[in-house]
C-alpha positions in Angstrom: 0.0 0.0 0.0 2.8 2.4 0.9 4.6 1.7 -2.4 1.4 2.4 -4.4 0.9 5.7 -2.6 4.5 6.7 -3.3 4.1 5.9 -7.0 0.9 7.8 -7.2 2.5 10.8 -5.5 5.4 10.7 -8.0 3.0 10.6 -10.9 1.1 13.5 -9.6 4.3 15.5 -9.0 5.4 14.7 -12.6 2.1 15.9 -14.0 2.2 19.1 -12.0 5.8 19.7 -13.2 4.8 19.1 -16.8 1.8 21.5 -16.4 4.1 24.1 -14.9 6.6 23.8 -17.7 3.8 24.1 -20.3 2.4 27.2 -18.5 5.9 28.7 -18.5 6.3 28.0 -22.2 2.9 29.6 -22.8 4.0 32.7 -20.9 7.1 33.3 -23.1 7.2 36.8 -24.6 6.5 36.8 -28.3 5.2 39.4 -30.8 1.8 37.8 -30.7 0.6 35.3 -28.1 -0.4 31.8 -29.2 -3.8 32.4 -27.8 -4.4 35.4 -30.0 -2.9 33.6 -33.0 -5.4 30.8 -32.5 -8.3 33.1 -32.9 -9.5 33.8 -36.5 -9.3 37.6 -36.1 -5.9 37.5 -34.6 -4.6 35.1 -37.3 -6.1 37.4 -40.0 -4.4 40.5 -38.5 -1.1 38.7 -38.2 -1.0 37.6 -41.9 -2.2 41.0 -43.1 0.6 42.8 -41.2 3.2 40.3 -42.3 2.1 40.7 -46.0 2.2 44.5 -45.7 5.7 44.5 -44.1 7.0 42.1 -46.8 5.6 44.1 -49.6 6.9 47.4 -48.2 10.4 46.2 -47.8 10.3 44.5 -51.2 9.3 47.8 -52.9 11.8 49.8 -50.9 14.8 47.5 -51.8 13.8 46.3 -55.3 12.0 49.4 -56.5 15.1 51.4 -57.4 16.6 48.3 -59.1 13.5 47.8 -61.1 13.5 51.5 -62.3 17.1 51.2 -63.3 16.6 48.0 -65.4 13.5 49.3 -67.1 14.9 52.8 -67.6 17.6 51.3 -69.8 14.9 49.7 -72.0 13.0 53.0 -72.6 13.4 55.7 -75.1 14.9 59.0 -74.0 11.6 60.8 -74.2 9.9 58.1 -72.0 12.7 58.3 -69.4 12.4 62.0 -68.9 8.6 62.3 -69.2 6.5 63.2 -66.1 4.7 61.3 -64.7 7.0 58.3 -65.3 5.7 55.1 -66.8 5.8 51.9 -64.8 6.5 49.7 -67.9 8.3 50.6 -71.1 5.9 51.3 -74.0 8.4 49.6 -76.3 11.5 47.6 -75.3 14.8 48.9 -76.7 17.5 46.4 -75.8 20.0 48.1 -78.1 20.5 50.8 -75.4 22.7 48.3 -73.5 24.9 47.5 -76.5 25.1 51.2 -77.3 26.1 51.9 -73.7 28.8 49.2 -73.8 30.4 50.7 -76.9 29.9 54.4 -76.4 31.1 54.5 -72.8 33.9 52.0 -73.4 32.7 49.7 -70.6 35.1 46.9 -71.5 38.1 49.0 -70.6 36.5 50.3 -67.4 35.5 46.9 -66.4 39.0 45.5 -66.9 40.5 48.4 -64.9 38.0 47.8 -62.0 38.7 44.0 -62.0 42.4 44.6 -62.0 42.2 47.0 -59.0 39.7 44.8 -57.1 41.7 41.5 -57.4 44.9 43.4 -56.5 43.3 44.8 -53.4 42.0 41.3 -52.6 45.5 39.8 -52.8 47.0 42.4 -50.5 44.2 42.2 -48.0 44.5 38.4 -47.8 48.2 38.7 -47.3 48.4 41.4 -44.7 45.0 41.1 -42.9 45.3 37.4 -42.4 48.8 37.6 -41.0 47.8 40.5 -38.8 44.7 38.7 -37.5 46.6 35.5 -36.9 49.3 37.4 -35.0 46.8 39.1 -32.7 44.8 35.9 -32.2 47.5 33.2 -31.7 50.9 34.8 -31.3 49.7 37.2 -28.6 52.1 40.2 -29.1 52.9 42.8 -26.5 50.1 45.4 -26.3 48.0 43.2 -28.7 44.7 44.2 -27.2 45.6 47.8 -27.3 46.6 47.5 -31.0 43.3 45.8 -31.8 41.4 48.4 -29.8 43.0 51.2 -31.8 42.2 49.4 -35.1 38.6 49.1 -34.1 38.5 52.7 -33.0 39.2 53.7 -36.6 35.8 52.2 -37.6 34.2 55.1 -35.6 35.8 57.7 -37.9 33.8 58.6 -41.1 35.6 57.6 -44.3 35.3 61.1 -45.7 37.3 62.5 -42.8 40.3 60.4 -43.8 40.3 61.4 -47.5 42.5 64.5 -47.1 45.2 62.8 -44.9 45.2 59.8 -47.2 45.5 61.9 -50.3 48.4 63.9 -48.9 50.1 60.6 -47.9 49.8 59.0 -51.4 50.8 62.3 -53.0 54.2 62.1 -51.3 54.7 58.8 -49.5 56.9 59.2 -46.5 60.4 57.5 -46.5 60.3 56.4 -50.2 59.2 59.9 -51.4 57.1 58.7 -54.2 53.9 60.0 -55.9 51.3 57.1 -56.2 48.7 59.0 -58.1 47.5 57.3 -61.4 49.0 54.0 -60.3 47.3 50.8 -59.0 49.1 51.2 -55.6 46.9 54.2 -54.8 44.0 51.8 -54.7 45.7 48.7 -53.3 47.6 50.2 -50.3 44.7 52.1 -48.6 42.5 49.0 -49.0 44.9 47.0 -46.8 44.0 49.0 -43.7 40.7 47.3 -43.1 40.0 47.0 -39.4 36.7 45.2 -39.9 38.2 42.4 -41.9 41.0 42.0 -39.4 38.4 41.8 -36.6 36.4 39.1 -38.5 39.5 37.0 -39.2 40.7 37.3 -35.6 37.3 36.3 -34.2 37.4 33.2 -36.5 40.9 32.3 -35.5 40.0 32.6 -31.8 37.4 29.9 -32.3 39.9 27.4 -33.7 40.5 24.6 -31.1 43.8 25.1 -29.3 44.5 21.3 -29.6 45.0 21.6 -33.4 47.7 24.3 -33.0 49.3 22.4 -30.2 49.5 19.2 -32.2 51.1 21.1 -35.1 53.6 22.6 -32.7 54.4 19.2 -31.3 55.1 17.9 -34.8 57.7 20.7 -35.2 55.6 23.1 -37.4 56.6 26.8 -37.1 53.9 29.4 -36.6 54.0 30.3 -40.4 53.7 26.6 -41.3 50.8 26.2 -38.9 49.1 29.2 -40.5 49.6 27.8 -44.0 48.9 24.1 -43.4 46.4 24.1 -40.5 44.6 27.4 -40.1 44.0 28.5 -43.7 42.5 25.2 -44.9 39.8 25.4 -42.2 39.3 29.2 -42.7 37.7 29.0 -46.1 34.3 30.4 -45.1 35.7 33.5 -43.5 38.3 34.0 -46.3 35.4 33.9 -48.8 33.6 36.6 -46.9 36.7 38.8 -46.7 37.3 38.3 -50.4 33.8 39.3 -51.3 34.0 42.4 -49.1 37.3 43.4 -50.6 36.1 43.1 -54.2 32.8 44.8 -53.6 34.5 47.6 -51.6 36.7 48.5 -54.5 33.9 48.0 -57.0 31.5 50.4 -55.4 34.0 53.1 -54.4 33.7 56.4 -56.2 35.3 59.3 -54.3 38.8 57.9 -53.8 39.3 56.7 -57.4 37.9 60.0 -58.7 40.5 61.9 -56.7 43.5 59.7 -57.3 43.0 58.4 -60.8 42.5 61.5 -63.0 43.9 59.7 -66.1 40.9 58.5 -68.2 42.7 55.4 -69.3 43.1 54.2 -65.6 39.7 55.1 -64.3 37.3 52.6 -62.6 33.9 51.8 -63.8 32.0 54.2 -61.5 34.3 57.1 -62.2 34.5 56.4 -65.9 30.7 56.4 -66.3 30.5 59.7 -64.4 33.2 61.4 -66.5 31.6 60.2 -69.8 28.0 61.0 -68.8 28.1 64.5 -70.5 26.3 64.3 -73.9 25.1 60.7 -73.4 21.3 60.2 -73.5 19.7 59.4 -70.2 18.5 55.9 -71.3 22.0 54.9 -72.4 23.4 56.2 -69.1 20.9 54.2 -67.1 21.8 51.1 -69.2 25.5 51.6 -68.4 24.7 51.9 -64.7 22.7 48.7 -64.9 25.6 46.9 -66.5 28.0 48.2 -63.8 25.6 46.8 -61.1 25.3 43.3 -62.5 28.6 41.8 -61.3 28.1 42.7 -57.7 24.5 41.5 -57.7 25.7 38.2 -59.2 28.3 37.9 -56.5 25.7 38.3 -53.8 23.2 35.9 -55.3 25.8 33.2 -55.9 27.6 33.5 -52.5 24.9 34.8 -50.1 24.9 31.5 -48.3 28.7 31.6 -48.0 28.5 35.2 -46.7 26.1 34.3 -43.9 28.0 31.1 -42.9 31.3 33.0 -42.9 29.9 35.8 -40.7 28.5 33.4 -38.1 31.4 30.9 -38.3 33.4 32.3 -35.4 30.4 32.9 -33.2 30.8 29.7 -31.2 34.0 28.2 -29.9 34.9 24.6 -30.1 
């Protein structure tokens, strides 16, 4: 009898515990409570608000892109008319081929790719070694150095334009003028505190046992970086590569100041300098062509971007 009473008490206690946990789960704070969502009126309001938010953000982000693509398919009169038309009355695909030839987009595209991949090479070389040194070699005043690097992110980029321009105009020690040379794009891009922070955070998440095993086998820090760290750092290296290429691709102010030679200009600066006398529909078509590569990079590598950004969030 006593054993049956004990069993029944344990069952009652278990039921009360389960009910308590269910009640705690029901009291969790959410945007809309499960009780309200279960009602027809609450469910209808929820889906209406969700649809409105999705449509609003879709129009806000894709609306300018749509106007740019369709503007390159219109005639000049239709582009400048007021009120504007939502759809082209007649499609003129020849505007894109005309923009490619008139604005010499092939040369501008080659220049931009040359600068972008050069900046990528220097960033991977210097930013990876700097992040690895701060993460694993633990230099003296390493935290202070990292803090000063991150402090530069608080400074607007336009504030640094004049000091950077004076520096590349007459580089200290070597006394060289870097204007109209690829170095004027490559060297400033190396000083990227955000990429160093991303790389350091990922390197911090690498298990210490892997590096200790490499050290026991006689590997030097450089060999460990090359043979152990870099092969498992492909996600974050992909993110840094995309940021480096897109950063050079979309930059306008710095190339405009430092590359006055028309034969060395980037895509954005070249389109701006050649815009005088070009019809608006052809200019919009050129801008659309200039935007396609970065959009393709995002669509093809968006999963890699998200996985790389979250790769160093958890240790172990």
